[in-house]
DSSP file (Angstrom, degrees, kcal/mol; ACC not computed):
  #  RESIDUE AA STRUCTURE BP1 BP2  ACC     N-H-->O    O-->H-N    N-H-->O    O-->H-N    TCO  KAPPA ALPHA  PHI   PSI    X-CA   Y-CA   Z-CA
    1    1 A M              0   0    0      0, 0.0     2,-0.5     0, 0.0     0, 0.0   0.000 360.0 360.0 360.0 141.6    0.0    0.0    0.0
    2    2 A E        -     0   0    0      0, 0.0     2,-0.6     0, 0.0     0, 0.0  -0.905 360.0-129.0-110.4 131.4    1.2    3.5   -0.9
    3    3 A I        -     0   0    0     -2,-0.5     3,-0.1     1,-0.2     0, 0.0  -0.704  25.4-180.0 -78.0 119.9    0.5    6.5    1.3
    4    4 A I        -     0   0    0     -2,-0.6     2,-0.3     1,-0.3    -1,-0.2   0.854  62.8 -19.3 -88.5 -41.5   -1.0    9.2   -1.0
    5    5 A S        -     0   0    0      2,-0.0    -1,-0.3     0, 0.0     2,-0.3  -0.979  54.7-139.7-158.7 165.4   -1.4   11.9    1.6
    6    6 A T        +     0   0    0     -2,-0.3     2,-0.3    -3,-0.1    -3,-0.0  -0.953  22.6 167.3-129.5 152.7   -1.6   12.6    5.3
    7    7 A S        -     0   0    0     -2,-0.3     2,-0.4     2,-0.0    -2,-0.0  -0.930  26.0-118.0-152.9 172.8   -3.9   15.0    7.2
    8    8 A K     >  -     0   0    0     -2,-0.3     4,-1.3   140,-0.1     5,-0.1  -0.919  60.5  -4.7-123.3 147.9   -4.9   15.6   10.8
    9    9 A G  H  > S-     0   0    0     -2,-0.4     4,-1.8     2,-0.2     5,-0.1   0.143  94.9 -58.3  71.6 176.8   -8.2   15.5   12.6
   10   10 A I  H  > S+     0   0    0      1,-0.2     4,-2.7     2,-0.2     5,-0.2   0.874 132.3  59.1 -62.6 -39.2  -11.7   14.9   11.5
   11   11 A G  H  > S+     0   0    0      1,-0.2     4,-2.3     2,-0.2    -1,-0.2   0.906 106.4  47.2 -58.1 -43.4  -11.6   17.8    9.1
   12   12 A G  H  X S+     0   0    0     -4,-1.3     4,-2.3     2,-0.2    -1,-0.2   0.901 111.5  50.9 -64.5 -41.2   -8.6   16.2    7.2
   13   13 A Q  H  X S+     0   0    0     -4,-1.8     4,-2.0     1,-0.2    -2,-0.2   0.922 112.6  46.1 -61.7 -44.7  -10.4   12.9    7.1
   14   14 A L  H  X S+     0   0    0     -4,-2.7     4,-2.6     2,-0.2    -2,-0.2   0.867 110.4  53.0 -68.9 -37.0  -13.5   14.5    5.6
   15   15 A T  H  X S+     0   0    0     -4,-2.3     4,-2.0    -5,-0.2    -1,-0.2   0.930 110.0  47.8 -63.7 -45.4  -11.6   16.6    3.1
   16   16 A E  H  X S+     0   0    0     -4,-2.3     4,-1.9     1,-0.2    -2,-0.2   0.908 112.3  50.3 -61.3 -41.7   -9.8   13.5    1.8
   17   17 A F  H  X S+     0   0    0     -4,-2.0     4,-1.8     1,-0.2    -2,-0.2   0.938 107.6  52.3 -62.0 -48.0  -13.1   11.6    1.6
   18   18 A R  H  < S+     0   0    0     -4,-2.6     4,-0.3     1,-0.2    -1,-0.2   0.886 109.0  51.2 -57.9 -40.4  -14.8   14.4   -0.3
   19   19 A K  H >< S+     0   0    0     -4,-2.0     3,-1.1     1,-0.2     4,-0.3   0.916 108.3  52.0 -62.1 -43.4  -12.0   14.4   -2.9
   20   20 A L  H 3< S+     0   0    0     -4,-1.9     3,-0.3     1,-0.2    -1,-0.2   0.842 114.7  40.3 -64.5 -34.5  -12.3   10.6   -3.4
   21   21 A V  T >< S+     0   0    0     -4,-1.8     3,-1.4     1,-0.2    -1,-0.2   0.241  78.1 114.5-101.4  13.6  -16.0   10.7   -4.1
   22   22 A N  T <  S+     0   0    0     -3,-1.1    -1,-0.2     1,-0.3    -2,-0.1   0.862  85.4  37.3 -52.5 -40.7  -16.1   13.8   -6.2
   23   23 A D  T 3  S+     0   0    0     -3,-0.3    -1,-0.3    -4,-0.3     2,-0.1   0.446  93.3 112.0 -93.5  -0.5  -17.2   11.9   -9.3
   24   24 A S    <   -     0   0    0     -3,-1.4     3,-0.1     1,-0.1    96,-0.0  -0.434  41.2-175.6 -73.6 146.4  -19.5    9.4   -7.5
   25   25 A K  S    S+     0   0    0      1,-0.3    28,-2.6    -2,-0.1     2,-0.5   0.752  74.0  29.8-107.6 -41.4  -23.2    9.6   -8.2
   26   26 A R  E     -a   53   0A   0     26,-0.2    61,-1.8     2,-0.0    60,-1.5  -0.986  69.0-173.9-126.2 123.8  -24.6    7.0   -5.8
   27   27 A I  E     -ab  54  87A   0     26,-2.9    28,-2.1    -2,-0.5     2,-0.5  -0.966   6.2-168.2-122.0 127.1  -22.8    6.2   -2.5
   28   28 A T  E     -ab  55  88A   0     59,-2.5    61,-2.5    -2,-0.5     2,-0.4  -0.969   8.7-155.6-116.4 121.6  -23.7    3.4   -0.1
   29   29 A F  E     -ab  56  89A   0     26,-3.1    28,-3.0    -2,-0.5     2,-0.5  -0.774   9.7-162.7 -88.9 135.3  -22.1    3.4    3.3
   30   30 A I  E     +ab  57  90A   0     59,-3.0    61,-2.6    -2,-0.4     2,-0.3  -0.986  29.2 123.5-124.0 126.9  -22.0    0.0    5.0
   31   31 A G  E     -a   58   0A   0     26,-1.8    28,-3.0    -2,-0.5     2,-0.2  -0.953  58.0 -65.7-164.1-179.9  -21.4   -0.3    8.7
   32   32 A T     >> -     0   0    0     -2,-0.3     4,-1.5    26,-0.2     5,-0.9  -0.502  58.4 -97.1 -80.0 149.2  -22.6   -1.6   12.0
   33   33 A V  T  45S-     0   0    0      1,-0.2     2,-1.9    -2,-0.2    -1,-0.1  -0.403 101.0  -1.0 -63.8 137.6  -25.7   -0.3   13.6
   34   34 A G  T  45S+     0   0    0      1,-0.2    -1,-0.2    -2,-0.1    -2,-0.0  -0.423 129.4  56.9  84.1 -65.1  -25.1    2.4   16.1
   35   35 A F  T  45S+     0   0    0     -2,-1.9     4,-0.4     1,-0.2    -1,-0.2   0.931 118.6  27.9 -68.9 -46.3  -21.3    2.5   16.0
   36   36 A C  T  X5S+     0   0    0     -4,-1.5     4,-2.2     1,-0.1     3,-0.5   0.739 102.4  80.3 -89.3 -24.7  -20.9    3.3   12.3
   37   37 A T  H  ><S+     0   0    0     -5,-0.9     4,-2.2     1,-0.2     5,-0.2   0.906  93.4  47.5 -53.4 -49.6  -24.1    5.1   11.6
   38   38 A P  H  > S+     0   0    0      0, 0.0     4,-2.3     0, 0.0    -1,-0.2   0.833 109.8  54.4 -65.0 -28.7  -23.0    8.5   13.0
   39   39 A F  H  > S+     0   0    0     -3,-0.5     4,-2.7    -4,-0.4    -2,-0.2   0.912 108.3  49.0 -67.6 -41.2  -19.7    8.2   11.0
   40   40 A A  H  X S+     0   0    0     -4,-2.2     4,-2.4     2,-0.2    -1,-0.2   0.920 112.5  48.2 -62.4 -43.3  -21.7    7.7    7.8
   41   41 A E  H  X S+     0   0    0     -4,-2.2     4,-1.4    -5,-0.2    -2,-0.2   0.890 111.9  49.8 -64.8 -39.1  -23.9   10.7    8.6
   42   42 A L  H  X S+     0   0    0     -4,-2.3     4,-0.8     2,-0.2    -2,-0.2   0.927 112.7  46.0 -65.2 -45.2  -20.8   12.8    9.3
   43   43 A M  H >< S+     0   0    0     -4,-2.7     3,-0.6     1,-0.2     4,-0.3   0.880 111.0  53.1 -66.4 -36.6  -19.1   11.8    6.1
   44   44 A A  H >< S+     0   0    0     -4,-2.4     3,-1.8     1,-0.2     4,-0.3   0.808  95.9  70.9 -66.1 -28.9  -22.4   12.4    4.2
   45   45 A F  H >< S+     0   0    0     -4,-1.4     3,-1.3     1,-0.3    -1,-0.2   0.868  92.2  55.0 -57.8 -39.0  -22.5   15.9    5.7
   46   46 A V  T << S+     0   0    0     -4,-0.8    -1,-0.3    -3,-0.6    -2,-0.2   0.593 110.9  47.5 -72.5  -7.6  -19.6   17.2    3.6
   47   47 A L  T X  S+     0   0    0     -3,-1.8     3,-2.2    -4,-0.3     5,-0.3   0.338  77.7 108.8-108.1   3.6  -21.5   16.0    0.5
   48   48 A R  T <  S+     0   0    0     -3,-1.3    -2,-0.1    -4,-0.3    22,-0.1   0.751  80.7  45.6 -58.7 -28.5  -24.8   17.6    1.4
   49   49 A K  T 3  S+     0   0    0     -4,-0.2    -1,-0.3    -3,-0.2     2,-0.3   0.380  98.7  89.3 -96.0   3.9  -24.6   20.3   -1.2
   50   50 A M  S <  S-     0   0    0     -3,-2.2     2,-1.9     2,-0.1    -3,-0.1  -0.703  89.5-109.5 -99.9 153.5  -23.5   18.0   -4.0
   51   51 A D        +     0   0    0     -2,-0.3     2,-0.4     2,-0.0    -3,-0.1  -0.561  69.3 132.0 -84.5  79.2  -25.9   16.1   -6.2
   52   52 A K        -     0   0    0     -2,-1.9     2,-0.5    -5,-0.3   -26,-0.2  -0.986  53.1-136.6-132.2 140.1  -25.3   12.6   -4.8
   53   53 A Q  E     -a   26   0A   0    -28,-2.6   -26,-2.9    -2,-0.4     2,-0.4  -0.845  31.7-172.3 -91.9 130.5  -27.7    9.9   -3.7
   54   54 A M  E     +a   27   0A   0     -2,-0.5    14,-2.3    14,-0.4     2,-0.3  -0.948  10.8 176.4-129.3 146.7  -26.5    8.4   -0.5
   55   55 A A  E     -aC  28  67A   0    -28,-2.1   -26,-3.1    -2,-0.4     2,-0.4  -0.963  20.3-141.5-141.8 158.0  -27.7    5.4    1.6
   56   56 A F  E     -aC  29  66A   0     10,-2.9    10,-2.5    -2,-0.3   -26,-0.2  -0.992  14.3-166.6-120.9 129.7  -26.6    3.6    4.7
   57   57 A M  E     -a   30   0A   0    -28,-3.0   -26,-1.8    -2,-0.4     2,-0.5  -0.970  18.0-134.2-116.9 121.7  -26.8   -0.2    4.9
   58   58 A P  E >   -a   31   0A   0      0, 0.0     3,-2.5     0, 0.0   -26,-0.2  -0.618  61.1 -52.0 -77.9 125.4  -26.5   -1.9    8.3
   59   59 A D  T 3  S-     0   0    0    -28,-3.0    -2,-0.1    -2,-0.5   -28,-0.1  -0.213 115.3 -27.4  53.0-126.1  -24.2   -4.9    8.3
   60   60 A L  T 3  S+     0   0    0    -30,-0.1     2,-1.3     1,-0.1    -1,-0.3   0.010 100.3 124.2-107.1  25.8  -25.1   -7.3    5.5
   61   61 A S    X   +     0   0    0     -3,-2.5     3,-1.7     1,-0.2     4,-0.2  -0.621  29.6 172.7 -95.0  79.4  -28.8   -6.3    5.5
   62   62 A F  G >  S+     0   0    0     -2,-1.3     3,-1.3     1,-0.3    -1,-0.2   0.876  79.0  52.2 -51.0 -45.5  -29.4   -5.3    1.8
   63   63 A E  G 3  S+     0   0    0      1,-0.3    -1,-0.3    -3,-0.2    -2,-0.1   0.584 102.5  60.3 -74.0  -9.8  -33.2   -4.9    2.4
   64   64 A K  G <  S+     0   0    0     -3,-1.7    -1,-0.3    -6,-0.2    -2,-0.2   0.289  72.9 132.8-100.6   9.8  -32.7   -2.6    5.4
   65   65 A A    <   -     0   0    0     -3,-1.3    16,-2.1    16,-0.2     2,-0.3  -0.326  37.1-165.0 -62.2 142.0  -30.8    0.1    3.5
   66   66 A R  E     -CD  56  80A   0    -10,-2.5   -10,-2.9    14,-0.3    14,-0.2  -0.952  21.6-109.0-128.5 147.9  -32.0    3.7    4.3
   67   67 A S  E     -C   55   0A   0     12,-3.2    11,-3.3    -2,-0.3     2,-0.5  -0.349  24.6-132.8 -67.7 155.9  -31.4    6.9    2.4
   68   68 A I  E     - D   0  77A   0    -14,-2.3   -14,-0.4     9,-0.2     2,-0.3  -0.975  33.9-178.4-110.8 121.3  -29.2    9.5    4.0
   69   69 A I  E     - D   0  76A   0      7,-3.0     7,-2.6    -2,-0.5     2,-0.5  -0.849  30.0-114.1-124.4 154.8  -30.9   12.9    3.8
   70   70 A S  E     + D   0  75A   0     -2,-0.3     5,-0.2     5,-0.2   -25,-0.0  -0.754  41.2 169.7 -86.7 129.1  -30.1   16.5    4.8
   71   71 A T  E >   - D   0  74A   0      3,-2.0     3,-2.0    -2,-0.5     0, 0.0  -0.812  53.2 -96.2-128.9 170.5  -32.4   17.8    7.5
   72   72 A P  T 3  S+     0   0    0      0, 0.0     3,-0.1     0, 0.0    -2,-0.0   0.682 127.3  53.3 -61.0 -14.9  -32.3   21.0    9.7
   73   73 A H  T 3  S-     0   0    0      1,-0.4     2,-0.2     0, 0.0    -3,-0.0   0.244 123.6 -96.7-102.1  10.7  -30.6   18.8   12.3
   74   74 A G  E <  S-D   71   0A   0     -3,-2.0    -3,-2.0     2,-0.1    -1,-0.4  -0.662  72.5 -18.7 106.0-165.3  -27.9   17.5   10.0
   75   75 A M  E    S+D   70   0A   0     -2,-0.2     2,-0.3    -5,-0.2    -5,-0.2  -0.625  70.6 167.3 -81.5 134.4  -27.7   14.3    8.0
   76   76 A Q  E     -D   69   0A   0     -7,-2.6    -7,-3.0    -2,-0.3     2,-0.3  -0.937  41.0 -89.0-142.4 163.2  -30.0   11.6    9.1
   77   77 A L  E     +D   68   0A   0     -2,-0.3    -9,-0.2    -9,-0.2     3,-0.1  -0.567  47.9 179.2 -74.6 138.0  -31.4    8.3    7.9
   78   78 A G  E     -     0   0A   0    -11,-3.3    -1,-0.1     1,-0.4     3,-0.1   0.098  37.2 -26.7-110.7-137.0  -34.5    8.6    5.8
   79   79 A E  E    S-     0   0A   0      1,-0.2   -12,-3.2   -13,-0.1    -1,-0.4  -0.142  82.8 -66.1 -76.7 172.4  -36.8    6.2    4.0
   80   80 A S  E     -D   66   0A   0    -14,-0.2     2,-0.3    -3,-0.1   -14,-0.3  -0.266  60.7-167.9 -55.7 146.4  -35.9    2.8    2.7
   81   81 A A        -     0   0    0    -16,-2.1   -16,-0.2   -25,-0.1   -26,-0.0  -0.968  30.1-109.3-141.5 154.4  -33.5    3.0   -0.2
   82   82 A D        -     0   0    0     -2,-0.3   -19,-0.1     1,-0.1   -16,-0.0  -0.764  28.0-154.2 -78.7 119.2  -32.0    0.8   -3.0
   83   83 A P        +     0   0    0      0, 0.0    -1,-0.1     0, 0.0   -28,-0.1   0.522  52.2 124.6 -79.1  -3.4  -28.4    0.3   -1.9
   84   84 A H        +     0   0    0      2,-0.1     2,-0.3   -57,-0.0    30,-0.2  -0.332  39.2 156.2 -55.8 136.2  -27.1   -0.2   -5.5
   85   85 A A        -     0   0    0     28,-2.0    32,-0.2     1,-0.1   -58,-0.2  -0.943  56.9-128.3-154.7 168.4  -24.3    2.3   -6.0
   86   86 A D  S    S+     0   0    0    -60,-1.5    35,-1.8    -2,-0.3     2,-0.4   0.555 101.0  41.3 -96.9 -14.0  -21.2    3.1   -8.0
   87   87 A T  E     -be  27 121A   0    -61,-1.8   -59,-2.5    33,-0.2     2,-0.4  -0.998  65.5-169.9-135.1 131.0  -19.3    3.8   -4.7
   88   88 A I  E     -be  28 122A   0     33,-2.5    35,-2.7    -2,-0.4     2,-0.6  -0.962   8.2-156.9-119.1 143.8  -19.4    1.8   -1.5
   89   89 A V  E     -be  29 123A   0    -61,-2.5   -59,-3.0    -2,-0.4     2,-0.6  -0.954   8.3-157.9-118.3 109.3  -17.8    3.0    1.8
   90   90 A L  E     -be  30 124A   0     33,-2.7    35,-2.6    -2,-0.6     2,-0.3  -0.786  13.1-144.8 -89.2 124.3  -17.0    0.2    4.2
   91   91 A L  E >   - e   0 125A   0    -61,-2.6     3,-2.1    -2,-0.6     4,-0.3  -0.717  17.1-120.4 -95.0 141.6  -16.7    1.4    7.7
   92   92 A G  G >> S+     0   0    0     33,-2.7     3,-1.4    -2,-0.3     4,-0.6   0.672 101.7  76.5 -57.1 -25.7  -14.2   -0.1   10.1
   93   93 A G  G >4 S+     0   0    0      1,-0.3     3,-0.9     2,-0.2    -1,-0.3   0.807  86.5  65.7 -56.6 -28.4  -16.7   -1.3   12.7
   94   94 A L  G <4 S+     0   0    0     -3,-2.1     7,-0.5     1,-0.2    -1,-0.3   0.844 100.0  49.8 -60.6 -34.5  -17.6   -4.1   10.3
   95   95 A A  G <4 S+     0   0    0     -3,-1.4    -1,-0.2    -4,-0.3    -2,-0.2   0.537  81.0 112.7 -87.2  -6.6  -14.1   -5.6   10.6
   96   96 A M  S XX S-     0   0    0     -3,-0.9     3,-2.0    -4,-0.6     4,-0.6  -0.484  73.9-127.2 -67.7 134.2  -14.0   -5.6   14.4
   97   97 A P  G >4 S+     0   0    0      0, 0.0     3,-0.9     0, 0.0    -1,-0.1   0.823 103.9  61.6 -53.7 -36.4  -14.0   -9.2   15.7
   98   98 A K  G 34 S+     0   0    0      1,-0.2    -2,-0.1     2,-0.1    -3,-0.0   0.679  94.7  62.9 -69.5 -14.7  -17.0   -8.7   18.0
   99   99 A T  G <4 S-     0   0    0     -3,-2.0    -1,-0.2    -6,-0.2     3,-0.1   0.787  92.2-144.6 -80.0 -25.9  -19.3   -7.8   15.1
  100  100 A G    <<  +     0   0    0     -3,-0.9     2,-0.5    -4,-0.6    -2,-0.1   0.657  39.8 156.1  75.1  15.0  -18.9  -11.2   13.5
  101  101 A T        -     0   0    0     -7,-0.5     2,-0.4    -5,-0.4    -1,-0.2  -0.647  37.5-138.0 -77.5 123.2  -19.1   -9.9    9.9
  102  102 A E     >  -     0   0    0     -2,-0.5     4,-2.0     1,-0.1     5,-0.2  -0.678   3.4-140.5 -85.0 133.0  -17.4  -12.4    7.6
  103  103 A V  H  > S+     0   0    0     -2,-0.4     4,-2.4     1,-0.2     5,-0.2   0.852 101.4  55.7 -62.0 -36.6  -15.1  -10.8    5.0
  104  104 A A  H  > S+     0   0    0      1,-0.2     4,-2.0     2,-0.2    -1,-0.2   0.911 108.5  47.7 -63.4 -41.9  -16.2  -13.3    2.3
  105  105 A A  H  > S+     0   0    0      1,-0.2     4,-2.1     2,-0.2    -1,-0.2   0.872 111.3  51.3 -66.0 -36.8  -19.9  -12.4    2.9
  106  106 A M  H  X S+     0   0    0     -4,-2.0     4,-2.8     2,-0.2    -2,-0.2   0.888 107.2  53.0 -68.2 -37.9  -19.0   -8.7    2.7
  107  107 A K  H  X S+     0   0    0     -4,-2.4     4,-2.3     2,-0.2    -2,-0.2   0.927 109.5  48.6 -62.1 -43.7  -17.2   -9.2   -0.6
  108  108 A E  H  X S+     0   0    0     -4,-2.0     4,-2.0     1,-0.2    -1,-0.2   0.905 112.3  49.1 -60.9 -41.6  -20.2  -10.9   -2.1
  109  109 A M  H  X S+     0   0    0     -4,-2.1     4,-2.5     2,-0.2    -2,-0.2   0.904 109.1  52.1 -66.5 -41.0  -22.4   -8.0   -0.8
  110  110 A A  H  X S+     0   0    0     -4,-2.8     4,-2.3     1,-0.2    -2,-0.2   0.922 109.5  49.7 -60.1 -43.7  -20.0   -5.4   -2.3
  111  111 A D  H  X S+     0   0    0     -4,-2.3     4,-0.9     1,-0.2    -1,-0.2   0.896 111.0  50.4 -61.7 -40.1  -20.2   -7.2   -5.6
  112  112 A R  H  < S+     0   0    0     -4,-2.0     3,-0.4     1,-0.2    -2,-0.2   0.915 111.9  46.4 -64.3 -43.9  -24.0   -7.2   -5.4
  113  113 A I  H  < S+     0   0    0     -4,-2.5   -28,-2.0     1,-0.2    -2,-0.2   0.875 116.7  43.6 -68.5 -37.5  -24.2   -3.5   -4.6
  114  114 A L  H >< S+     0   0    0     -4,-2.3     3,-2.4    -5,-0.2    -1,-0.2   0.558  83.5 127.2 -84.8  -8.5  -21.8   -2.5   -7.3
  115  115 A D  T 3< S+     0   0    0     -4,-0.9     3,-0.1    -3,-0.4   -30,-0.1  -0.251  78.2  13.7 -55.3 127.9  -23.3   -4.8  -10.0
  116  116 A G  T 3  S+     0   0    0      1,-0.3     2,-0.3     2,-0.1    -1,-0.3   0.319  92.9 131.0  90.0  -8.3  -24.2   -2.9  -13.1
  117  117 A S    <   -     0   0    0     -3,-2.4    -1,-0.3   -32,-0.2     3,-0.2  -0.603  48.3-153.4 -80.7 137.4  -22.2    0.2  -12.2
  118  118 A E  S    S+     0   0    0     -2,-0.3     2,-0.6     1,-0.3    -1,-0.1   0.947  87.8  36.2 -73.6 -50.5  -19.8    1.5  -14.9
  119  119 A N  S    S-     0   0    0      2,-0.0     2,-0.4   -32,-0.0    -1,-0.3  -0.923  79.6-166.9-107.6 113.8  -17.3    3.2  -12.5
  120  120 A K        +     0   0    0     -2,-0.6     2,-0.4    -3,-0.2   -33,-0.2  -0.851   8.4 178.4-107.5 135.5  -16.9    1.2   -9.3
  121  121 A L  E     -e   87   0A   0    -35,-1.8   -33,-2.5    -2,-0.4     2,-0.5  -0.995  10.7-168.0-138.3 128.9  -15.1    2.5   -6.2
  122  122 A I  E     -e   88   0A   0     -2,-0.4    21,-2.9    19,-0.2    22,-1.6  -0.974  11.7-178.3-118.8 119.7  -14.6    0.8   -2.9
  123  123 A I  E     -ef  89 144A   0    -35,-2.7   -33,-2.7    -2,-0.5     2,-0.4  -0.956  12.0-155.9-117.6 132.1  -13.4    3.0    0.0
  124  124 A G  E     -ef  90 145A   0     20,-2.4    22,-3.3    -2,-0.4     2,-0.5  -0.899   5.9-168.9-103.4 137.7  -12.6    1.8    3.5
  125  125 A V  E     +ef  91 146A   0    -35,-2.6   -33,-2.7    -2,-0.4     2,-0.3  -0.978  27.4 141.6-126.8 117.5  -12.8    4.2    6.4
  126  126 A C  E     - f   0 147A   0     20,-2.6    22,-2.4    -2,-0.5     2,-0.4  -0.896  43.9-117.9-148.1 172.8  -11.3    2.9    9.6
  127  127 A F  E >  S+ f   0 148A   0     -2,-0.3     3,-1.2    20,-0.2    22,-0.2  -0.931  88.9   2.8-116.2 143.1   -9.3    3.6   12.7
  128  128 A Q  T 3  S-     0   0    0     20,-3.5    -1,-0.2    -2,-0.4    21,-0.1   0.813 118.7 -71.2  53.1  40.3   -6.0    2.0   13.7
  129  129 A S  T 3> S+     0   0    0     19,-0.3     4,-2.9    -3,-0.2    -1,-0.2   0.775  77.3 158.3  56.8  35.0   -5.7   -0.1   10.5
  130  130 A V  H <> S+     0   0    0     -3,-1.2     4,-2.3     1,-0.2     6,-0.3   0.858  70.3  54.3 -62.1 -35.5   -8.5   -2.5   11.4
  131  131 A F  H  4>S+     0   0    0      2,-0.2     5,-2.2     1,-0.2     6,-1.0   0.910 114.1  41.5 -64.9 -39.4   -9.0   -3.6    7.8
  132  132 A Q  H >45S+     0   0    0     -3,-0.2     3,-1.3     3,-0.2    -2,-0.2   0.930 114.8  50.2 -71.1 -45.5   -5.3   -4.5    7.4
  133  133 A K  H 3<5S+     0   0    0     -4,-2.9    -2,-0.2     1,-0.3    -1,-0.2   0.857 113.7  45.2 -61.9 -36.1   -5.1   -6.1   10.9
  134  134 A M  T 3<5S-     0   0    0     -4,-2.3    -1,-0.3    -5,-0.2    -2,-0.2   0.357 113.5-120.4 -91.4   6.4   -8.1   -8.3   10.2
  135  135 A K  T X 5 +     0   0    0     -3,-1.3     3,-1.1    -5,-0.1     4,-0.4   0.708  69.1 137.7  65.3  24.4   -6.8   -9.1    6.7
  136  136 A W  G >>< +     0   0    0     -5,-2.2     4,-2.7    -6,-0.3     3,-1.3   0.800  64.8  67.6 -66.1 -27.6   -9.8   -7.7    4.9
  137  137 A T  G 34 S+     0   0    0     -6,-1.0    -1,-0.2     1,-0.3     5,-0.1   0.661  92.3  60.9 -68.2 -14.8   -7.4   -6.2    2.4
  138  138 A E  G <4 S+     0   0    0     -3,-1.1    -1,-0.3     1,-0.1    -2,-0.2   0.675 117.5  27.2 -82.4 -18.1   -6.6   -9.7    1.2
  139  139 A S  T <4 S+     0   0    0     -3,-1.3     2,-0.5    -4,-0.4    -2,-0.2   0.707 113.5  61.5-114.4 -31.3  -10.2  -10.4    0.2
  140  140 A I  S  < S-     0   0    0     -4,-2.7     2,-1.8     1,-0.0    -1,-0.2  -0.868  74.3-135.6-106.4 132.0  -11.7   -7.0   -0.7
  141  141 A D        -     0   0    0     -2,-0.5   -19,-0.2    -3,-0.1     2,-0.1  -0.542  30.0-170.7 -85.4  74.4  -10.2   -4.9   -3.6
  142  142 A F        -     0   0    0     -2,-1.8   -19,-0.2     1,-0.2     3,-0.1  -0.413  18.6-161.4 -63.7 137.7  -10.2   -1.6   -1.8
  143  143 A D  S    S+     0   0    0    -21,-2.9     2,-0.3     1,-0.4   -20,-0.2   0.828  78.7   0.1 -82.7 -38.0   -9.4    1.3   -4.1
  144  144 A Y  E     -f  123   0A   0    -22,-1.6   -20,-2.4    -3,-0.1     2,-0.4  -0.988  59.6-157.5-146.7 151.8   -8.6    3.5   -1.1
  145  145 A I  E     -f  124   0A   0     -2,-0.3     2,-0.8   -22,-0.2   -20,-0.2  -0.992   7.9-155.2-130.6 127.2   -8.5    3.3    2.6
  146  146 A I  E     -f  125   0A   0    -22,-3.3   -20,-2.6    -2,-0.4     2,-0.5  -0.905  22.9-174.2 -97.3 110.2   -8.7    6.3    4.9
  147  147 A D  E     -f  126   0A   0     -2,-0.8     2,-0.3   -22,-0.2   -20,-0.2  -0.931   2.9-176.2-115.4 120.0   -7.0    5.1    8.0
  148  148 A A  E     -f  127   0A   0    -22,-2.4   -20,-3.5    -2,-0.5     2,-0.4  -0.820  15.8-143.9-115.4 153.8   -7.0    7.3   11.1
  149  149 A D        -     0   0    0     -2,-0.3     2,-0.5   -22,-0.2   -22,-0.0  -0.891  15.6-141.2-111.0 147.5   -5.3    6.9   14.5
  150  150 A L        -     0   0    0     -2,-0.4     2,-0.5     2,-0.0   -23,-0.0  -0.922  16.0-177.2-111.6 132.5   -7.0    8.1   17.7
  151  151 A T        -     0   0    0     -2,-0.5     2,-0.4     2,-0.0    -2,-0.0  -0.995  12.5-169.7-123.1 124.9   -5.2    9.8   20.6
  152  152 A N        -     0   0    0     -2,-0.5     2,-0.4     2,-0.0    -2,-0.0  -0.901   9.8-170.0-117.4 143.7   -7.3   10.6   23.5
  153  153 A R        -     0   0    0     -2,-0.4     2,-0.6     2,-0.0    -2,-0.0  -0.998   9.1-156.7-129.8 129.4   -6.5   12.7   26.6
  154  154 A L        -     0   0    0     -2,-0.4     2,-0.4     2,-0.0    -2,-0.0  -0.932  19.4-167.5-103.4 118.5   -8.7   12.8   29.6
  155  155 A L        -     0   0    0     -2,-0.6     2,-0.5     2,-0.0    -2,-0.0  -0.870  14.1-153.4-111.2 139.6   -8.0   16.1   31.5
  156  156 A K              0   0    0     -2,-0.4    -2,-0.0     1,-0.1     0, 0.0  -0.946 360.0 360.0-108.1 128.6   -9.2   17.0   35.0
  157  157 A T              0   0    0     -2,-0.5    -1,-0.1     0, 0.0    -2,-0.0   0.423 360.0 360.0-108.6 360.0   -9.5   20.7   35.5
């Protein structure tokens, strides 16, 4: 894997993401319920003024996909949506061992979602190299991975 660029903070992560999906028309975020949902909404927020159809699909539940829509309260899940897309964003929570998502099943689902798309793009967004550590990169042909590290400080004032 080749490092293309580095950035800092959530702003840097979102800027890199926006650049990658500039030419995408339909984007489906796939992640775990609860943990990944707010990340999908946050990433969708930087695309809110662009003409893109976006959806969130929980885990491997094709039929449970929901649109991501802009509301006065930010980006939120809307009505049921067709998850077929030209771009999928796999969120790192999927690869965490406790979720039980099998990489082979996710690869099949990715192929299903991208089926019929002329320009196909698979982006992974994760923390602390979870896709690499869990060997998802050996089975899924990611075009890009946005990999962030977290440093936390708890301060008492």
